[in-house]
TIGUFI-328714 format. One line per 3 residues: number of its first residue (from 1); for each residue x, y, z of N, C-alpha, C. Coordinates in steps of 0.2 Angstrom, whole numbers, plus 5000, padded with zeros to 4 digits. Example, Ala and Ser with C-alpha at 12.3 -4.5 7.8 and 13.67 -1.06 7.14 Angstrom:
! residues 2
1) 5066/4972/5039/5062/4978/5039/5066/4984/5039; 5064/4989/5035/5068/4995/5036/5064/5000/5039
! end
This chain:
! residues 465
1) 4643/4852/4549/4644/4858/4546/4651/4861/4547; 4653/4866/4543/4659/4870/4544/4657/4876/4546; 4661/4878/4552/4660/4885/4555/4666/4888/4558
4) 4666/4894/4559/4671/4897/4563/4669/4900/4569; 4674/4901/4574/4672/4905/4580/4678/4910/4581; 4675/4916/4581/4680/4922/4581/4681/4925/4588
7) 4687/4924/4591/4688/4925/4598/4688/4919/4602; 4693/4918/4606/4694/4911/4609/4696/4913/4617; 4692/4917/4620/4692/4918/4627/4687/4912/4630
10) 4685/4914/4636/4680/4909/4639/4675/4906/4634; 4671/4911/4632/4665/4909/4627/4668/4905/4621; 4673/4909/4618/4675/4906/4611/4678/4899/4611
13) 4683/4899/4616/4687/4892/4616/4682/4887/4618; 4677/4888/4623/4673/4882/4625/4668/4881/4619; 4665/4886/4616/4660/4885/4610/4664/4882/4604
16) 4670/4883/4603/4673/4880/4597/4674/4873/4599; 4677/4871/4605/4678/4864/4607/4671/4860/4607; 4666/4863/4609/4660/4860/4610/4656/4859/4603
19) 4657/4863/4599/4654/4863/4592/4658/4857/4588; 4665/4856/4589/4668/4851/4586/4666/4844/4590; 4665/4844/4596/4663/4838/4600/4657/4835/4597
22) 4652/4840/4595/4646/4837/4592/4646/4836/4585; 4652/4836/4582/4653/4834/4575/4654/4839/4570; 4654/4845/4571/4656/4851/4566/4663/4851/4565
25) 4665/4854/4560/4672/4856/4558/4673/4863/4560; 4677/4865/4564/4678/4871/4567/4685/4874/4566; 4685/4881/4564/4691/4885/4564/4690/4890/4569
28) 4694/4891/4574/4694/4896/4579/4699/4901/4577; 4698/4908/4578/4702/4913/4577/4703/4918/4583; 4709/4920/4583/4711/4924/4589/4717/4929/4586
31) 4717/4935/4589/4723/4939/4587/4729/4938/4590; 4729/4934/4596/4734/4932/4600/4738/4926/4598; 4744/4926/4594/4747/4920/4592/4749/4915/4597
34) 4751/4918/4603/4752/4913/4608/4746/4909/4610; 4741/4912/4611/4734/4908/4612/4733/4903/4607; 4733/4905/4601/4732/4901/4595/4736/4895/4595
37) 4743/4896/4597/4748/4890/4597/4746/4886/4603; 4744/4889/4608/4742/4884/4614/4736/4880/4612; 4731/4883/4609/4725/4879/4608/4726/4874/4602
40) 4731/4876/4598/4732/4870/4593/4736/4865/4596; 4739/4866/4602/4742/4860/4605/4737/4857/4610; 4731/4859/4610/4726/4856/4614/4726/4858/4621
43) 4729/4864/4622/4729/4866/4629/4725/4872/4630; 4721/4872/4635/4716/4877/4637/4720/4883/4639; 4718/4889/4637/4721/4895/4639/4719/4898/4646
46) 4714/4894/4649/4711/4896/4656/4710/4890/4659; 4709/4891/4666/4706/4885/4670/4699/4884/4669; 4697/4879/4666/4690/4877/4665/4689/4870/4665
49) 4685/4867/4670/4685/4860/4671/4682/4856/4664; 4686/4851/4662/4684/4848/4656/4686/4850/4650; 4689/4856/4649/4690/4859/4643/4697/4856/4640
52) 4702/4855/4644/4708/4852/4641/4706/4845/4638; 4702/4841/4641/4700/4834/4639/4697/4835/4632; 4692/4840/4632/4688/4841/4626/4693/4844/4620
55) 4697/4848/4621/4702/4850/4616/4706/4845/4614; 4709/4840/4618/4713/4835/4616/4709/4830/4611; 4703/4829/4613/4699/4824/4608/4698/4828/4601
58) 4695/4834/4602/4693/4837/4595/4699/4840/4591; 4704/4842/4594/4710/4844/4590/4713/4837/4587; 4714/4832/4590/4716/4826/4588/4712/4823/4582
61) 4705/4824/4583/4701/4822/4578/4701/4825/4571; 4705/4831/4571/4705/4835/4565/4699/4840/4564; 4694/4839/4568/4688/4844/4567/4689/4851/4570
64) 4695/4852/4574/4696/4858/4577/4703/4861/4576; 4704/4867/4574/4710/4870/4573/4709/4877/4574; 4715/4881/4575/4715/4888/4576/4720/4892/4572
67) 4718/4898/4570/4722/4903/4566/4721/4910/4569; 4726/4914/4566/4726/4921/4568/4722/4925/4562; 4721/4922/4557/4718/4925/4550/4711/4926/4550
70) 4708/4932/4550/4701/4933/4549/4699/4931/4542; 4704/4933/4537/4702/4932/4530/4702/4924/4529; 4706/4920/4532/4706/4913/4531/4699/4910/4534
73) 4697/4913/4539/4691/4911/4542/4685/4913/4538; 4685/4919/4535/4679/4921/4531/4679/4916/4525; 4684/4914/4522/4684/4909/4516/4683/4902/4518
76) 4684/4900/4525/4684/4893/4527/4676/4891/4527; 4672/4895/4529/4665/4893/4530/4660/4899/4529; 4654/4897/4529/4648/4902/4528/4645/4903/4534
79) 4647/4901/4540/4644/4902/4546/4649/4904/4551; 4648/4910/4554/4653/4912/4559/4650/4915/4565; 4653/4912/4571/4651/4914/4578/4656/4920/4580
82) 4653/4925/4582/4657/4931/4585/4657/4930/4593; 4663/4929/4596/4663/4927/4603/4668/4932/4606; 4670/4938/4604/4675/4942/4607/4672/4946/4613
85) 4676/4949/4617/4674/4952/4623/4671/4959/4622; 4667/4960/4626/4664/4967/4626/4664/4970/4633; 4670/4972/4635/4672/4975/4642/4668/4982/4643
88) 4668/4984/4649/4666/4991/4651/4671/4996/4648; 4668/5001/4645/4672/5006/4642/4676/5009/4648; 4683/5012/4647/4687/5014/4653/4684/5021/4656
91) 4680/5024/4652/4678/5031/4655/4670/5031/4655; 4667/5025/4655/4660/5025/4654/4657/5018/4657; 4651/5018/4659/4648/5012/4661/4646/5008/4655
94) 4646/5011/4649/4643/5007/4643/4648/5002/4641; 4645/4997/4637/4650/4992/4634/4654/4994/4629; 4660/4992/4628/4665/4993/4623/4664/4988/4618
97) 4661/4989/4612/4659/4984/4607/4664/4985/4601; 4670/4988/4602/4675/4989/4596/4677/4982/4594; 4678/4977/4598/4680/4971/4596/4675/4967/4592
100) 4669/4968/4593/4664/4965/4589/4664/4968/4582; 4664/4975/4582/4664/4979/4576/4670/4977/4572; 4676/4976/4575/4682/4974/4571/4682/4967/4568
103) 4679/4963/4572/4678/4956/4569/4674/4956/4563; 4668/4959/4563/4664/4960/4557/4667/4963/4552; 4670/4969/4553/4673/4973/4548/4679/4969/4545
106) 4683/4965/4549/4689/4961/4546/4687/4956/4542; 4681/4953/4543/4679/4947/4539/4675/4949/4533; 4672/4955/4533/4667/4957/4528/4670/4957/4521
109) 4676/4959/4519/4678/4959/4512/4679/4952/4509; 4680/4947/4514/4681/4940/4511/4675/4935/4513; 4670/4938/4515/4664/4933/4517/4661/4930/4510
112) 4659/4924/4511/4656/4920/4505/4649/4923/4504; 4646/4923/4498/4639/4925/4497/4635/4921/4501; 4630/4924/4505/4625/4920/4509/4628/4918/4516
115) 4634/4921/4518/4636/4920/4524/4632/4922/4530; 4632/4918/4535/4628/4920/4541/4633/4922/4547; 4633/4928/4549/4637/4930/4555/4633/4930/4561
118) 4635/4926/4566/4630/4925/4572/4634/4928/4578; 4631/4933/4581/4634/4936/4587/4633/4932/4594; 4638/4930/4598/4636/4927/4604/4639/4932/4610
121) 4643/4937/4608/4645/4942/4613/4639/4945/4616; 4640/4947/4622/4635/4951/4626/4635/4958/4624; 4630/4961/4621/4631/4968/4618/4624/4972/4619
124) 4625/4979/4619/4619/4983/4620/4614/4981/4614; 4608/4982/4617/4602/4980/4612/4603/4985/4606; 4602/4983/4600/4602/4987/4594/4609/4986/4590
127) 4614/4982/4593/4620/4981/4590/4619/4977/4584; 4615/4972/4584/4614/4967/4578/4611/4971/4572; 4606/4976/4574/4603/4980/4569/4608/4985/4566
130) 4613/4987/4570/4618/4992/4567/4623/4988/4563; 4625/4982/4565/4630/4978/4561/4626/4976/4555; 4620/4974/4555/4616/4972/4549/4616/4977/4544
133) 4615/4984/4546/4615/4989/4541/4622/4990/4538; 4627/4989/4542/4634/4990/4540/4636/4984/4535; 4634/4978/4536/4635/4972/4531/4631/4974/4525
136) 4626/4977/4525/4622/4978/4519/4626/4983/4514; 4631/4986/4517/4635/4991/4513/4641/4987/4510; 4644/4983/4514/4651/4980/4512/4650/4973/4510
139) 4645/4969/4513/4644/4962/4511/4637/4961/4510; 4633/4964/4505/4626/4963/4505/4623/4957/4505; 4627/4951/4503/4624/4945/4503/4625/4941/4510
142) 4628/4944/4515/4628/4941/4521/4623/4944/4526; 4622/4940/4531/4616/4941/4536/4619/4941/4543; 4616/4944/4547/4617/4945/4555/4612/4941/4559
145) 4614/4937/4564/4609/4934/4568/4612/4935/4575; 4608/4934/4581/4611/4934/4587/4609/4928/4591; 4614/4925/4595/4613/4919/4598/4617/4920/4605
148) 4614/4923/4610/4618/4924/4616/4620/4918/4620; 4625/4918/4623/4628/4913/4627/4626/4914/4634; 4625/4908/4638/4623/4908/4645/4627/4904/4649
151) 4634/4903/4647/4638/4898/4650/4640/4902/4657; 4642/4897/4662/4645/4900/4668/4652/4897/4669; 4657/4902/4670/4663/4899/4672/4663/4894/4677
154) 4667/4889/4676/4667/4883/4681/4663/4878/4678; 4658/4879/4674/4653/4874/4671/4652/4875/4664; 4657/4879/4661/4655/4881/4654/4655/4875/4649
157) 4658/4870/4650/4658/4865/4645/4651/4861/4646; 4649/4860/4652/4642/4857/4653/4637/4862/4650; 4637/4868/4652/4632/4873/4650/4632/4874/4642
160) 4637/4872/4639/4637/4873/4631/4634/4867/4628; 4636/4861/4631/4634/4855/4628/4627/4853/4630; 4625/4855/4636/4618/4853/4639/4615/4860/4641
163) 4614/4865/4637/4611/4871/4639/4604/4871/4642; 4602/4875/4646/4595/4876/4649/4590/4878/4643; 4593/4882/4639/4589/4885/4633/4593/4887/4628
166) 4591/4888/4622/4594/4891/4616/4590/4896/4614; 4593/4902/4613/4589/4908/4610/4593/4911/4604; 4589/4911/4599/4592/4914/4593/4587/4920/4590
169) 4591/4925/4588/4587/4931/4586/4589/4932/4578; 4584/4931/4574/4585/4930/4567/4581/4935/4563; 4583/4936/4556/4579/4940/4552/4576/4936/4546
172) 4577/4930/4546/4575/4926/4540/4574/4919/4542; 4570/4915/4539/4568/4908/4540/4575/4904/4539; 4579/4906/4534/4585/4903/4532/4590/4903/4538
175) 4590/4909/4541/4595/4909/4547/4593/4904/4553; 4586/4904/4554/4583/4900/4559/4585/4893/4557; 4584/4891/4551/4585/4884/4549/4593/4882/4550
178) 4597/4887/4548/4604/4885/4549/4606/4884/4556; 4603/4888/4561/4605/4888/4568/4602/4881/4571; 4596/4880/4568/4593/4873/4571/4597/4867/4569
181) 4600/4868/4563/4605/4862/4561/4611/4862/4565; 4614/4868/4567/4620/4868/4571/4619/4865/4578; 4613/4866/4581/4611/4864/4587/4607/4858/4587
184) 4607/4854/4582/4602/4848/4581/4603/4843/4587; 4609/4842/4589/4610/4837/4594/4606/4839/4601; 4607/4845/4602/4604/4848/4608/4596/4848/4608
187) 4594/4850/4602/4587/4850/4601/4584/4843/4601; 4587/4838/4598/4585/4831/4599/4584/4829/4606; 4589/4832/4611/4589/4831/4618/4583/4834/4622
190) 4579/4838/4618/4574/4842/4621/4575/4849/4624; 4581/4852/4622/4583/4858/4625/4578/4863/4622; 4575/4868/4626/4570/4873/4623/4574/4877/4618
193) 4570/4879/4613/4573/4883/4608/4568/4889/4607; 4571/4895/4608/4567/4901/4607/4570/4905/4601; 4565/4906/4596/4567/4909/4590/4563/4916/4590
196) 4567/4922/4590/4564/4928/4590/4568/4933/4586; 4567/4939/4587/4570/4944/4583/4577/4946/4586; 4582/4949/4583/4589/4950/4586/4588/4954/4592
199) 4584/4960/4592/4584/4964/4598/4582/4960/4604; 4577/4956/4604/4575/4952/4610/4580/4947/4612; 4583/4944/4607/4589/4940/4609/4594/4943/4613
202) 4596/4949/4610/4601/4953/4614/4599/4955/4621; 4593/4957/4622/4590/4958/4628/4590/4952/4633; 4588/4946/4631/4588/4941/4635/4594/4940/4639
205) 4600/4940/4637/4606/4939/4641/4607/4945/4646; 4606/4951/4644/4607/4956/4650/4601/4956/4655; 4595/4954/4652/4590/4954/4657/4591/4948/4662
208) 4593/4943/4660/4594/4937/4664/4600/4939/4669; 4605/4942/4667/4611/4943/4672/4609/4949/4676; 4605/4953/4674/4602/4959/4679/4598/4956/4684
211) 4593/4951/4682/4589/4948/4687/4593/4944/4693; 4598/4940/4690/4602/4936/4695/4606/4941/4699; 4609/4946/4697/4613/4951/4701/4608/4954/4706
214) 4602/4956/4704/4597/4959/4709/4596/4954/4714; 4595/4947/4713/4594/4942/4718/4600/4942/4723; 4606/4942/4720/4612/4942/4725/4612/4948/4729
217) 4611/4954/4726/4611/4960/4730/4605/4960/4735; 4600/4958/4733/4594/4958/4738/4596/4954/4744; 4599/4948/4744/4600/4944/4750/4606/4947/4754
220) 4610/4951/4750/4616/4954/4754/4613/4961/4757; 4608/4964/4754/4604/4969/4758/4601/4967/4764; 4598/4961/4764/4595/4958/4770/4600/4956/4775
223) 4607/4955/4773/4612/4953/4778/4613/4960/4782; 4613/4965/4778/4614/4972/4782/4609/4973/4787; 4602/4971/4785/4597/4972/4790/4598/4967/4796
226) 4600/4961/4794/4601/4956/4800/4606/4958/4804; 4612/4961/4802/4617/4964/4806/4614/4969/4811; 4609/4973/4809/4606/4978/4813/4601/4975/4818
229) 4598/4970/4816/4593/4967/4820/4595/4961/4824; 4601/4959/4823/4603/4953/4827/4600/4947/4825; 4598/4946/4818/4596/4940/4815/4601/4937/4811
232) 4599/4931/4808/4604/4927/4804/4602/4926/4797; 4606/4929/4793/4604/4929/4786/4604/4923/4782; 4608/4918/4785/4608/4911/4781/4602/4908/4783
235) 4599/4908/4788/4592/4905/4790/4587/4909/4786; 4587/4915/4786/4582/4919/4782/4582/4917/4775; 4588/4916/4772/4589/4914/4765/4586/4907/4763
238) 4588/4903/4768/4585/4896/4767/4577/4896/4768; 4575/4900/4772/4567/4900/4773/4564/4903/4767; 4566/4909/4765/4563/4912/4759/4564/4908/4753
241) 4570/4904/4752/4571/4900/4746/4567/4894/4745; 4563/4892/4751/4559/4887/4750/4552/4889/4747; 4551/4895/4746/4545/4898/4742/4547/4896/4735
244) 4542/4893/4732/4543/4891/4725/4544/4897/4720; 4541/4902/4722/4541/4908/4718/4548/4912/4719; 4552/4910/4724/4558/4913/4725/4564/4908/4723
247) 4564/4903/4726/4569/4898/4725/4576/4899/4728; 4580/4894/4729/4587/4895/4732/4592/4897/4728; 4593/4896/4722/4599/4898/4718/4600/4906/4718
250) 4606/4908/4719/4608/4915/4719/4605/4918/4726; 4603/4915/4731/4602/4918/4737/4607/4916/4742; 4613/4916/4740/4619/4914/4745/4622/4921/4747
253) 4620/4923/4753/4623/4929/4756/4631/4929/4757; 4634/4934/4756/4641/4934/4756/4644/4940/4753; 4650/4939/4750/4654/4945/4748/4652/4948/4741
256) 4647/4944/4738/4644/4947/4732/4647/4945/4725; 4645/4947/4720/4647/4945/4713/4653/4949/4710; 4656/4946/4706/4662/4949/4702/4662/4946/4695
259) 4668/4946/4693/4669/4943/4686/4668/4948/4681; 4668/4945/4675/4668/4949/4668/4661/4950/4666; 4656/4947/4669/4649/4947/4666/4645/4952/4671
262) 4643/4950/4676/4638/4953/4680/4639/4961/4681; 4645/4963/4684/4646/4970/4685/4645/4974/4679; 4649/4972/4674/4649/4976/4668/4642/4976/4664
265) 4639/4970/4664/4633/4969/4661/4627/4973/4663; 4627/4974/4670/4621/4978/4673/4623/4985/4672; 4629/4987/4672/4631/4994/4671/4629/4996/4663
268) 4631/4992/4659/4630/4993/4652/4623/4993/4650; 4619/4989/4653/4612/4988/4652/4608/4995/4654; 4610/4997/4660/4608/5004/4663/4610/5009/4658
271) 4616/5009/4656/4618/5015/4651/4614/5014/4645; 4613/5009/4642/4609/5008/4636/4602/5010/4637; 4599/5008/4642/4592/5010/4644/4592/5018/4644
274) 4597/5021/4647/4597/5028/4647/4597/5031/4640; 4601/5028/4635/4601/5031/4628/4595/5030/4625; 4591/5025/4627/4584/5023/4624/4579/5027/4627
277) 4580/5031/4632/4575/5035/4636/4571/5031/4641; 4574/5025/4643/4570/5021/4647/4575/5020/4654; 4579/5025/4655/4583/5024/4661/4580/5023/4668
280) 4574/5026/4669/4570/5025/4675/4568/5018/4676; 4567/5014/4670/4564/5008/4671/4569/5003/4674; 4576/5005/4674/4581/5000/4677/4585/5004/4681
283) 4583/5010/4684/4587/5013/4689/4589/5009/4695; 4585/5004/4697/4586/5000/4702/4593/4997/4702; 4595/4996/4695/4602/4992/4694/4608/4996/4697
286) 4607/5003/4698/4612/5006/4701/4613/5005/4708; 4607/5003/4712/4607/5001/4719/4610/4994/4719; 4608/4990/4715/4610/4983/4715/4618/4983/4714
289) 4621/4987/4710/4628/4988/4709/4631/4991/4716; 4628/4996/4719/4631/4999/4725/4630/4994/4731; 4625/4990/4732/4625/4985/4737/4630/4980/4736
292) 4632/4978/4730/4637/4973/4729/4644/4976/4731; 4645/4982/4729/4651/4985/4730/4652/4986/4738; 4647/4988/4741/4647/4989/4748/4648/4983/4752
295) 4647/4977/4750/4649/4971/4753/4656/4970/4754; 4660/4972/4749/4667/4972/4750/4670/4977/4755; 4667/4983/4756/4669/4987/4761/4667/4985/4768
298) 4661/4982/4768/4658/4979/4774/4663/4973/4777; 4665/4969/4772/4669/4964/4774/4676/4966/4777; 4679/4972/4774/4685/4975/4777/4683/4978/4784
301) 4678/4981/4784/4676/4984/4791/4675/4978/4796; 4672/4973/4795/4672/4967/4799/4678/4964/4801; 4683/4963/4796/4689/4961/4797/4693/4966/4802
304) 4693/4972/4800/4697/4977/4804/4694/4977/4812; 4688/4976/4813/4685/4976/4820/4688/4970/4823; 4688/4964/4820/4691/4958/4823/4698/4959/4825
307) 4702/4962/4822/4709/4963/4824/4710/4969/4828; 4705/4972/4831/4706/4977/4836/4706/4984/4833; 4703/4985/4827/4702/4992/4824/4708/4994/4820
310) 4713/4991/4819/4718/4993/4814/4722/4986/4811; 4724/4987/4805/4727/4981/4802/4735/4982/4802; 4737/4988/4805/4744/4989/4806/4748/4983/4810
313) 4753/4980/4807/4757/4975/4810/4753/4969/4811; 4748/4968/4807/4744/4962/4807/4745/4957/4801; 4745/4951/4803/4746/4946/4797/4739/4943/4795
316) 4737/4943/4789/4731/4941/4787/4732/4935/4781; 4729/4930/4783/4729/4924/4778/4722/4925/4774; 4723/4924/4767/4717/4925/4763/4716/4918/4759
319) 4710/4915/4759/4708/4909/4756/4704/4911/4750; 4707/4911/4744/4704/4913/4738/4706/4919/4734; 4707/4919/4728/4708/4925/4724/4704/4925/4718
322) 4702/4920/4715/4697/4920/4709/4691/4923/4711; 4687/4925/4706/4680/4928/4708/4675/4923/4709; 4676/4917/4707/4672/4911/4709/4676/4905/4709
325) 4674/4900/4712/4677/4893/4712/4677/4890/4705; 4682/4885/4704/4682/4882/4698/4684/4887/4692; 4688/4892/4693/4690/4897/4688/4696/4900/4690
328) 4700/4902/4685/4706/4906/4687/4705/4913/4685; 4699/4915/4684/4697/4922/4682/4697/4927/4688; 4701/4932/4688/4702/4937/4693/4699/4944/4691
331) 4696/4944/4686/4693/4950/4684/4688/4953/4689; 4688/4959/4691/4684/4961/4696/4682/4956/4702; 4688/4953/4704/4687/4948/4709/4686/4952/4716
334) 4680/4950/4719/4679/4953/4726/4684/4951/4731; 4687/4945/4730/4692/4942/4735/4698/4946/4735; 4700/4948/4729/4706/4952/4728/4705/4959/4730
337) 4699/4961/4729/4698/4968/4731/4698/4969/4738; 4696/4964/4742/4696/4964/4749/4703/4963/4752; 4707/4958/4749/4714/4957/4751/4718/4963/4750
340) 4717/4967/4744/4721/4972/4743/4719/4978/4747; 4713/4979/4749/4711/4984/4754/4714/4983/4760; 4714/4977/4763/4717/4975/4769/4725/4977/4769
343) 4728/4975/4764/4735/4976/4763/4736/4984/4763; 4732/4988/4760/4733/4995/4759/4732/4998/4766; 4729/4995/4771/4728/4998/4777/4734/4995/4782
346) 4739/4992/4779/4745/4990/4784/4746/4983/4785; 4741/4978/4783/4742/4971/4785/4747/4968/4780; 4750/4963/4783/4754/4958/4779/4749/4953/4776
349) 4748/4953/4770/4743/4948/4767/4746/4943/4763; 4744/4936/4764/4747/4931/4760/4740/4927/4757; 4740/4926/4751/4734/4924/4747/4736/4917/4744
352) 4731/4912/4745/4731/4906/4742/4725/4905/4738; 4726/4902/4732/4720/4900/4728/4722/4894/4724; 4718/4889/4723/4720/4883/4719/4722/4883/4712
355) 4719/4889/4709/4720/4889/4701/4722/4896/4699; 4721/4902/4703/4721/4908/4700/4727/4912/4702; 4732/4909/4705/4738/4913/4708/4742/4917/4703
358) 4743/4914/4697/4747/4918/4692/4743/4924/4689; 4737/4923/4688/4733/4929/4686/4732/4934/4692; 4731/4932/4698/4731/4936/4703/4737/4940/4704
361) 4743/4937/4704/4749/4940/4704/4750/4946/4699; 4748/4944/4693/4749/4949/4688/4744/4955/4689; 4738/4954/4692/4734/4959/4693/4735/4963/4699
364) 4738/4960/4705/4739/4963/4711/4746/4961/4713; 4751/4963/4710/4758/4961/4712/4760/4963/4719; 4757/4968/4722/4759/4970/4729/4757/4965/4734
367) 4752/4960/4733/4751/4955/4738/4756/4950/4737; 4756/4945/4743/4760/4940/4743/4756/4933/4742; 4759/4928/4738/4755/4922/4736/4759/4916/4738
370) 4755/4911/4739/4757/4904/4741/4753/4899/4738; 4755/4893/4736/4751/4888/4734/4749/4883/4739; 4751/4884/4746/4750/4880/4751/4746/4884/4756
373) 4740/4881/4758/4735/4884/4763/4739/4886/4770; 4742/4881/4773/4745/4882/4779/4750/4888/4779; 4754/4888/4773/4759/4894/4773/4755/4901/4772
376) 4749/4901/4769/4746/4907/4768/4743/4909/4775; 4742/4905/4780/4739/4906/4786/4744/4906/4792; 4751/4905/4790/4756/4904/4795/4757/4911/4799
379) 4756/4910/4806/4756/4916/4810/4751/4921/4809; 4745/4920/4806/4740/4924/4804/4736/4927/4811; 4735/4933/4811/4730/4936/4816/4723/4935/4814
382) 4722/4934/4808/4715/4933/4805/4716/4929/4798; 4711/4925/4797/4710/4922/4791/4703/4924/4787; 4704/4926/4781/4698/4928/4777/4696/4923/4772
385) 4690/4920/4772/4688/4915/4767/4684/4919/4762; 4687/4920/4756/4684/4925/4751/4682/4921/4745; 4684/4915/4743/4682/4912/4737/4680/4905/4739
388) 4674/4903/4738/4671/4896/4741/4673/4890/4737; 4680/4889/4736/4682/4883/4733/4680/4877/4738; 4679/4871/4734/4678/4865/4738/4683/4863/4743
391) 4690/4865/4741/4695/4863/4745/4695/4866/4752; 4692/4872/4752/4692/4876/4758/4687/4873/4763; 4682/4870/4760/4677/4867/4764/4679/4860/4767
394) 4685/4858/4764/4688/4851/4767/4694/4852/4771; 4695/4859/4773/4701/4860/4777/4699/4857/4784; 4704/4854/4788/4704/4852/4795/4705/4859/4799
397) 4700/4862/4802/4701/4868/4806/4706/4867/4812; 4706/4861/4815/4710/4860/4820/4717/4860/4818; 4719/4857/4812/4726/4857/4810/4728/4865/4808
400) 4723/4868/4805/4725/4875/4803/4726/4880/4809; 4722/4878/4815/4723/4882/4821/4730/4882/4824; 4734/4876/4822/4740/4876/4825/4745/4880/4822
403) 4744/4883/4816/4749/4887/4812/4747/4895/4813; 4741/4896/4815/4739/4904/4815/4741/4906/4822; 4742/4913/4822/4743/4916/4829/4737/4917/4833
406) 4731/4918/4830/4725/4919/4833/4720/4915/4829; 4716/4911/4831/4711/4907/4827/4705/4912/4826; 4705/4917/4822/4700/4921/4820/4698/4920/4813
409) 4692/4919/4811/4690/4918/4804/4684/4922/4802; 4685/4925/4796/4679/4928/4793/4677/4924/4787; 4671/4921/4788/4668/4917/4782/4664/4922/4778
412) 4667/4925/4773/4664/4930/4769/4659/4927/4764; 4659/4920/4763/4655/4917/4758/4649/4913/4762; 4650/4912/4768/4645/4908/4772/4644/4901/4769
415) 4650/4898/4768/4649/4891/4765/4653/4886/4769; 4657/4888/4774/4660/4884/4779/4656/4881/4784; 4658/4875/4787/4654/4872/4793/4656/4876/4799
418) 4653/4881/4801/4654/4885/4806/4655/4881/4813; 4651/4876/4814/4651/4873/4820/4658/4869/4821; 4660/4866/4815/4666/4862/4815/4672/4867/4817
421) 4672/4873/4814/4677/4878/4815/4677/4880/4823; 4671/4881/4825/4670/4883/4832/4673/4878/4837; 4671/4872/4835/4673/4866/4840/4681/4865/4840
424) 4684/4868/4834/4691/4867/4834/4694/4873/4837; 4690/4878/4840/4693/4883/4844/4693/4890/4840; 4690/4890/4834/4690/4896/4830/4684/4901/4832
427) 4686/4907/4832/4681/4913/4832/4679/4914/4825; 4672/4913/4823/4670/4914/4817/4665/4920/4816; 4666/4924/4811/4662/4929/4810/4659/4929/4802
430) 4654/4932/4801/4651/4932/4794/4646/4938/4794; 4646/4941/4788/4641/4947/4787/4634/4944/4788; 4630/4947/4791/4623/4945/4792/4622/4940/4797
433) 4627/4939/4801/4626/4933/4806/4629/4936/4813; 4626/4941/4816/4630/4944/4822/4629/4939/4828; 4625/4934/4828/4625/4930/4833/4630/4924/4834
436) 4634/4924/4829/4640/4919/4829/4644/4920/4835; 4646/4915/4839/4650/4915/4845/4647/4919/4850; 4640/4920/4850/4637/4925/4855/4639/4932/4854
439) 4641/4934/4848/4642/4941/4847/4636/4945/4846; 4635/4951/4849/4630/4955/4847/4632/4962/4846; 4628/4966/4843/4630/4973/4842/4629/4977/4849
442) 4634/4981/4850/4634/4985/4856/4628/4990/4856; 4624/4991/4861/4618/4995/4861/4620/5003/4859; 4626/5005/4861/4627/5012/4859/4632/5013/4853
445) 4633/5008/4850/4638/5008/4844/4635/5012/4839; 4640/5016/4835/4637/5020/4829/4639/5017/4823; 4645/5012/4822/4647/5009/4816/4644/5002/4816
448) 4644/4999/4810/4641/4993/4808/4644/4987/4812; 4650/4988/4814/4653/4982/4818/4656/4984/4825; 4653/4990/4828/4655/4992/4834/4654/4987/4839
451) 4648/4983/4839/4646/4978/4844/4650/4972/4843; 4654/4971/4838/4658/4965/4837/4664/4964/4842; 4666/4970/4844/4672/4970/4849/4670/4974/4855
454) 4664/4977/4855/4661/4980/4861/4666/4985/4864; 4667/4986/4870/4671/4991/4873/4678/4989/4873; 4679/4983/4873/4686/4980/4873/4686/4973/4870
457) 4692/4971/4868/4692/4964/4865/4691/4959/4870; 4692/4960/4876/4691/4955/4881/4684/4954/4882; 4679/4959/4880/4672/4958/4882/4669/4953/4877
460) 4672/4951/4872/4670/4946/4867/4673/4939/4869; 4669/4934/4870/4672/4927/4872/4677/4924/4867; 4676/4926/4860/4681/4924/4855/4687/4927/4856
463) 4688/4933/4859/4694/4936/4860/4699/4934/4866; 4696/4929/4869/4700/4927/4875/4706/4922/4874; 4706/4919/4868/4711/4914/4867/4718/4917/4865
! end
């Protein structure tokens, strides 16, 4: 089939390359000429495992190319996927759908009769119906459908070529047939296919993200309780995850979620529910959001306590800038939020990340950056592990201990081998694990981390080195 993909960010670039990989002829569209030029040279505009190789094959095959012209795209094919961003509005928690609207409006005058415009962008429920009404005015022979994406940054290629499910929201049997043809290789492989109305399809994505965000915030809420009770949240998470009704995925306690999806999607979902008069049904999402944000503040509090109550004149090494591993995306990155908060309180902060340094430097130019882990930690009074890259799990803690001023570590992701770090002489702390290194809350403390340093630094065995 011939098809277009409008918008070549994470979703669009991957979708275009994957559609070409399974045999379709694809024209990608973006308003950024530099990005279009990069993609036409088979270079991914972001760090995404496997995407460069996929672009190299599909561009060389002639099945994939890119342009800046919406009119050219409208004339190229009768099937169009909308993959533009829907960020949070600057003055509201609601989603900003202006780019979706602009894509449809821009193509409408040149659409072929019988064209099918398929939204993949995450939008407020009701967007498809609104756009369908608009198309009936300006391109009456065109049709709208919705086909939400479920890819995860870091595994986007795999998630697109071998999805866990396909969901399409259509208004006609013809639209369903077209989308079944598009995804025929996946369907032959047994991928579940859900055909429903556009409103349900729109809700599937935001409902899924809201559930996962809730699960993350739940275990982080339990980490707060564990800090108060002297319990260990990692053991708690493992134990409840064995329950088949709960499961282990997304029960990783730590710094919380970030990125371009979960935070803005749950806020937009709550805002849209309010508009529909169903705000009370999802009021819990506001607390989910607050718990997640609070994890960042709690991490800064824990770090401050470890260095004696003040970051002034302290050197802090930071491991991680991306919001998650295997990505260079720093949008709403918990790691950078913590690093910048520590810097703002007077610390000298040096940040390392395997892929996201350029994006991090553009977003937070006040921080210092390095491509070498020992350099980030050289002379550090404290090391913060903030993004769980595989590289950090492979660090030799004994070698790193030789370059720091004090071997103090906050494992804000609970993914490092704590025993190995302790055996190398490190004092390790983590949210929800007050028993690490024998630390306990002080019985008369009033703050969440008073007991981590007790009355004096010397009272803690980790502070004696």
